[in-house]
Each structure stands twice: as C-alpha cells, then as structure tokens.
N, C-alpha and C positions, 0 to 999 in steps of 0.2 A: 149357307148359313142356316143353322137349325134354331128354331124357336118353338119348342114344344111346351105346351101348357103343363105345369107340374115339374119342370126341370129339363135337364138335358140340353142346355143352351150352349152350343159349341161356338167358340169365338171365331169370327172370320179371319182371314189371313192378315188384314191390316192391323187388327187388334193384336194378333200374335207377334207381328213385327214390332209394334210399339213396345210391347212387354219385353221382347228380346233385346231391344235397344236399351231399355231401362236396366235390364239385368247386367249388361256390359258397363253401364254407367255406375251401377251399384258396386260392381267388382272393382271399378277404377276409383272408388271412394268419393263419388260425387253426390251421394244421396243425403249427406248431412247427418249430424249426430242424432237428430230426432226422427229419423226414418224408422218406421215400425216393422215389427215382424209380420204383421198383417199385410203390409205393402209388399214385403219380400215374398210372402206366400202367394199373394194374388199375382205378382209378376211371374213367378214360377209356373203357376197354374195356367195363366193365359199364354205365356211363351210356349208352353208345351201343347197348347191346343186342347186342354182338358175341358170337358163340359162343366158348366156351372149349374147348381141347383137354383130354384127360384129364390131361396134365401140369399145366396151369394150374389145373384143378379140384382136383387133389391139393395144389397149393400153397395154394389157398384153404382147403382142409380143415385143412392144417397151421397156417395163420395163425390160424384160429378156435380151434384147440386150444391154441395157445400164448398167445393174447391174451384168452381168456375172463375171466381175472382182472382185466383192465382195466375191466370193467363195474362193479367195486366202487370205482373211483377217483373222487375229487372231480371234478366237472364232466362226468361221463359222462352223467348223466341230466338231461333238460330240466327247468328250474326250479331247478336247484342252482347254487351258486356256481361260476363258471369254465366254465359250459357255453357252447359245446362245448369240451371239453378236447382237446388234440392226440390223445389216445388215442381219443376218440369220433370225431374226424375220420377217423382211420385206420380205425377199425372200419367206419364207413359207406363209406369208400373201397373196402373189400373186400365191400361189399354189406349191411353191417349185420345186424341180427337176421334179416331175410328171407334174406340170403345164407347165414347160418349154418344156418338150417333147410333151405334148398334144397340146399346142398352135401352135407348129411347124407343126402339121398335118392338121390344119384347112385351108380350101380354103377361104381366106379372100380378094382376089384381084378381 
C-alpha cells in the first residue's frame, strides 16, 4: 500500500476488488438511475489499481463520511432483500469497506 504525501496513493488489493465488483454490478444495471459519472470513473480508476492524487483521496474521504449512513439501508448487506442496492453499488465503486479503512490511513492534510 502506497501513501506518499502529495499524491501517488495506490489502492490496495481489497479496494481494487470492491471496485471491480461494483463495475460488474454497474454493467448488470444495478447502479440505479442516479448513479453518477464520477462514481463510474472512481470505480474504473480503483478497479485498475491507478494511483490517486491527494485531491482524489480527499474526495474519497468525503464520500465515505457522507455515505456511511447508507450501510443501514435495505439491500446494502449480502443476503438481504434488494442486494445489491444502488447505495451498495456506489459504496463499492468508491472502494467499499476496504476503501473506507484505507483512505482513513492516508496523510492528506
């Protein structure tokens, strides 16, 4: 895992796998009509293991902060009705739980 000050934050394997899963769900039409181009681009970037700049990493941190409440919604958890919900697809597009943990370890200030 790379966490270089100034950028060059390479997503670890678990983050890449969550984004790859999201990309499959997006292709299967499970993202919902409000899924954004930004979410699609972040999923592509993370799935491919591309490094993030500090600015992109800060956007990820902000995303997880805003959307943590989505984890309580119906269809978020495997085995529940409606899985994967559009919120779960978006969560994984941004790296999922591994992404939330990883982004919290980066020195972005």
